[in-house]
C-alpha positions in Angstrom: 85.7 88.4 71.3 88.8 89.0 72.0 89.3 86.8 74.7 92.7 88.2 76.0 92.5 89.5 79.8 94.8 91.3 82.0 95.6 89.3 85.1 97.1 90.2 88.3 97.1 88.2 91.5 97.9 90.5 95.3 99.0 89.4 98.4 98.2 90.5 101.8 100.9 88.3 104.0 98.8 89.7 106.8 95.5 87.7 106.5 97.1 85.9 104.2 94.4 87.3 101.6 94.3 86.9 97.5 93.1 90.3 95.6 92.1 89.8 92.2 92.7 92.7 89.5 91.1 91.5 86.1 91.1 93.9 83.0 90.2 94.1 79.5 92.9 94.9 77.3 90.3 96.9 74.4 88.2 98.9 77.2 90.8 99.4 80.0 87.7 98.5 82.5 88.3 96.3 85.2 87.0 94.8 88.0 88.8 94.0 91.8 88.2 91.0 93.7 88.3 90.9 97.8 90.5 94.0 98.1 92.2 94.7 101.4 91.7 97.5 103.4 95.2 97.9 104.6 96.7 97.3 100.9 94.2 100.2 99.5 97.1 102.4 98.5 99.2 99.8 96.6 96.2 98.3 94.6 95.3 101.7 93.9 98.5 102.7 92.5 98.5 99.5 90.6 95.5 99.7 88.9 96.3 103.6 87.7 100.1 102.3 86.1 98.1 100.0 84.1 95.9 102.6 82.6 92.7 100.4 84.1 89.6 102.6 84.9 87.6 100.4 87.8 84.0 99.6 87.5 83.4 97.1 90.5 84.9 96.1 93.4 83.5 92.6 94.3 83.5 90.6 97.8 82.9 87.1 97.3 81.5 86.9 101.1 81.9 88.8 104.4 85.1 88.1 105.1 85.8 87.4 108.8 89.6 88.1 109.1 90.6 91.2 107.4 88.7 94.4 106.4 87.8 95.2 103.0 88.9 98.2 100.9 85.9 98.4 98.9 84.5 101.3 100.1 87.8 102.6 99.3 87.9 102.0 96.1 84.2 103.1 95.5 85.5 106.3 96.9 88.8 106.8 95.0 87.5 105.4 91.7 83.9 105.8 91.7 83.6 102.2 90.9 80.2 100.3 92.6 80.8 97.5 94.9 79.3 94.3 94.6 78.6 91.2 97.1 76.1 88.5 97.8 72.2 89.8 98.5 71.9 87.2 100.9 73.2 89.3 103.8 70.5 91.3 103.8 69.4 94.3 105.5 72.7 94.8 107.4 74.6 95.5 103.9 75.6 99.2 103.6 77.4 100.9 101.1 77.0 98.6 98.5 74.5 99.4 95.5 75.7 95.8 93.2 73.5 93.7 95.5 73.7 90.0 93.6 71.9 86.6 93.0 73.1 83.0 91.6 73.1 84.1 87.9 73.9 87.4 87.8 76.9 89.1 85.8 79.3 91.6 86.0 80.1 93.4 82.7 83.8 94.8 82.5 84.7 95.9 78.8 84.1 92.8 76.5 84.4 90.7 79.3 82.5 89.5 82.0 82.0 87.5 85.1 79.0 84.8 86.1 77.8 84.9 89.9 77.4 81.6 91.2 76.0 81.1 94.7 78.4 79.0 96.4 77.0 79.3 100.5 78.5 77.5 103.2 81.3 78.9 104.2 78.7 81.5 104.9 75.7 82.2 103.8 76.3 84.9 101.4 79.6 83.3 99.9 80.0 83.8 96.0 82.0 82.3 93.1 82.6 84.8 90.3 83.6 82.7 86.8 85.0 84.2 84.1 83.3 84.1 80.7 84.8 82.1 78.9 85.2 79.4 82.1 88.8 79.2 82.3 89.5 80.7 85.2 86.6 80.9 88.6 88.0 83.3 91.8 86.1 80.6 94.7 87.0 83.0 97.7 86.3 80.8 100.7 84.3 78.1 99.2 87.1 75.9 97.5 90.6 76.9 98.7 93.7 75.0 97.0 93.8 71.6 98.5 90.6 72.6 101.1 87.7 74.2 101.6 86.4 77.3 103.9 85.0 76.2 108.0 81.9 75.8 108.1 81.8 76.6 111.7 80.3 80.6 112.4 78.4 83.1 110.5 76.1 80.8 109.0 78.0 78.4 107.7 76.9 74.6 106.7 79.2 71.9 105.8 76.8 69.7 104.3 75.4 72.8 102.4 79.3 73.4 101.0 79.6 70.5 99.8 76.7 70.8 97.4 78.1 74.3 96.4 81.4 72.9 95.2 80.2 69.5 94.1 77.0 71.2 91.7 78.8 74.7 91.4 82.6 74.3 90.8 83.5 71.2 90.3 80.9 71.4 87.2 83.4 73.6 85.6 85.2 71.9 82.9 88.9 70.6 84.4 91.2 72.8 83.1 89.1 76.1 84.8 92.1 77.3 87.0 90.6 77.6 90.8 91.9 81.2 92.1 91.0 81.4 96.0 90.7 84.5 98.7 93.5 82.7 100.9 96.1 80.4 100.8 98.8 79.6 104.1 101.3 77.5 102.3 101.9 80.0 99.2 100.4 78.0 96.4 99.0 80.0 94.1 96.5 78.6 91.5 95.0 75.1 91.2 92.6 73.5 88.3 89.4 72.0 88.8 90.7 68.5 87.9 93.3 68.9 90.5 90.9 69.5 93.0 88.4 67.1 91.8 91.0 64.4 92.4 93.9 65.3 95.3 91.8 67.8 97.7 92.0 66.0 100.5 88.5 67.1 101.8 86.3 66.9 98.6 88.4 65.3 96.2 88.6 61.7 95.5 84.6 60.8 95.2 84.5 61.9 98.8 80.7 61.4 99.4 79.0 64.2 101.7 79.5 62.3 105.0 83.1 62.5 104.2 83.1 65.8 104.1 80.8 67.0 106.6 82.8 64.2 109.2 86.3 66.0 107.8 84.6 69.7 108.3 83.5 69.2 112.0 86.6 67.7 113.5 88.7 70.7 112.6 88.2 72.1 115.5 90.2 76.0 114.3 89.9 78.5 116.8 87.8 81.8 115.9 89.6 84.2 113.8 91.1 86.8 115.8 89.3 90.0 114.2 86.3 88.7 113.7 84.2 90.5 115.8 85.7 93.8 114.0 85.7 92.3 110.6 82.1 90.9 109.9 81.1 94.3 111.5 83.2 95.9 109.1 82.8 94.1 105.8 78.8 94.5 106.3 79.8 98.3 105.6 81.7 97.3 102.7 84.6 98.4 104.5 84.1 102.0 105.8 85.5 103.3 108.8 82.8 104.3 111.8 84.3 107.7 111.2 84.4 107.3 107.6 88.2 108.6 107.2 90.5 107.9 104.1 94.0 106.2 106.2 97.3 107.1 105.2 96.8 110.4 103.3 99.8 113.4 103.6 97.9 116.1 105.1 101.1 118.3 104.2 101.1 117.6 100.5 99.4 115.7 97.1 101.8 112.5 97.7 101.4 109.7 95.9 101.7 105.9 96.3 103.5 103.9 93.6 102.7 100.0 93.4 106.6 99.5 94.2 105.7 100.7 97.5 107.4 104.6 97.1 105.8 107.8 98.1 105.9 110.1 95.0 105.1 113.7 94.6 105.2 115.9 91.5 107.9 118.5 90.5 105.0 121.1 89.6 103.8 120.8 93.3 107.4 121.3 94.7 108.2 123.9 92.4 105.3 126.3 94.3 106.6 125.0 98.0 110.2 125.0 97.9 110.1 127.1 101.2 107.9 124.7 102.8 110.1 121.7 102.3 113.9 120.0 102.7 115.0 118.8 99.4 117.8 116.6 99.8 119.6 115.7 96.4 121.4 112.7 96.5 123.3 112.6 93.5 127.5 112.6 93.7 129.4 116.3 94.1 129.7 116.6 90.3 126.3 116.0 89.3 124.9 118.4 91.4 126.9 121.0 89.4 127.1 119.6 85.8 124.2 120.2 83.2 121.3 119.1 85.2 122.1 121.2 87.8 120.1 121.0 90.8 117.5 122.6 92.7 117.5 125.9 94.2 118.4 125.4 98.1 118.8 121.8 98.0 121.2 120.0 100.6 123.5 117.5 98.8 123.9 114.2 100.9 124.9 111.4 98.3 123.0 108.7 99.2 126.2 106.2 100.3 126.7 108.7 102.7 123.0 109.4 103.9 122.9 106.6 106.4 125.4 108.2 108.8 124.5 111.8 107.6 120.7 111.5 109.1 121.2 114.1 111.5 122.0 116.6 109.0 118.7 116.4 107.4 115.9 118.7 109.4 113.2 116.9 111.0 110.8 119.9 111.0 109.7 120.5 107.8 108.6 117.0 104.7 111.8 116.1 103.0 112.1 115.7 99.6 114.6 113.6 97.8 115.9 114.0 94.4 118.8 112.4 92.3 119.2 112.3 88.6 115.6 110.4 87.3 114.1 108.7 90.6 115.7 105.8 91.4 118.5 106.6 94.3 116.1 109.5 95.6 113.8 106.6 96.4 116.0 104.4 97.8 116.7 107.8 100.1 113.0 107.8 100.8 113.3 104.3 102.5 116.0 105.5 104.3 114.7 108.4 105.9 111.0 106.6 107.0 113.3 103.5 108.4 114.9 106.3 110.5 112.0 107.8 111.6 111.1 110.8 109.0 107.5 110.9 109.0 106.6 113.5 106.0 109.2 112.4 103.1 108.7 111.9 99.1 110.7 110.9 96.7 110.9 113.6 93.8 109.0 111.7 90.7 111.4 111.3 87.8 114.2 113.3 89.5 116.4 116.3 87.8 115.2 114.5 84.5 111.7 115.2 85.0 112.1 118.6 87.1 114.0 120.5 83.8 111.7 118.7 81.3 109.0 120.6 83.0 111.1 123.8 82.7 111.5 124.8 86.7 114.2 126.5 87.1 117.9 125.1 88.8 121.2 126.6 90.0 124.6 125.2 88.4 128.1 126.4 90.0 130.1 128.9 87.6 131.5 127.3 84.0 129.2 124.5 84.5 128.1 123.0 81.6 124.7 124.2 80.6 122.5 122.2 79.3 120.1 122.6 76.1 116.6 124.0 77.1 113.5 122.2 77.0 110.9 121.8 74.0 
């Protein structure tokens, strides 16, 4: 078996949540672990840019501090949704209900499901097939462990989960938790067994329980919202998908830009304002410009925002889409609500054989193949 693996660790700053994207480089099948609702378009863009096909969105547990993005991922990619069976009949919209010892396959790779209750009754650790990585959710954190004071939490049970299901893995097995509040990204079984102040250094069950029962932490602010939503796999009560543009097929990129395709723009030129942010000499040079485009060079845009109409969507364009990407950011920060960057800029526009205008005497460009 080819043991290579695509791994991306993503972060949500609001909830300090880590999301993990794992892909098989041969089949391009992938799974995502602990997706966050508010980061859906970022994660979906990365999946697309890496050329992966998502087969499952997996939650390590029913989160209390954020809403999962699993339902959104299933809607967007037709993947399956997985979580522990232990949450019972309250679970909705999940079709992979796991027991201890189950497996999730993606291409030539698989994840082993290990039940690690204690933070909640349904906590799961996902272990990669060669035991090189474990995705521990909130059971074991880097130099910490998940609180046990709500949602069927039990410190004694968590102690045994960590000792028997996680610390039994090889010393070199990397630990990837669902959260970290200090910027730490990865640890190992050996490190946590030696240095974790809650359960490392040969701590006894009594040591661990005494530590955990005296944390006295405030309850998560989103507890009453997140838990019911996550029992629905993150599906909103109204069933609506957030954040989609209502004026055109705008695509979110992993870089955070909003993009639109040249073909769509060519068919809707009379419905939008095209804003060309190149320099004057480029506007009428070999690539020409899009008919009816307004020219405002990028360096002048912040001082000339009043010249950009707000009653139509604004499509920013430049040579290849880089400067216009920055222009779209400037426009959004200035309060323009309907903005997109033209993917590929004038290069892709011309390669697509779409119409251009040039000043008289400008050099013509080669006919696209």
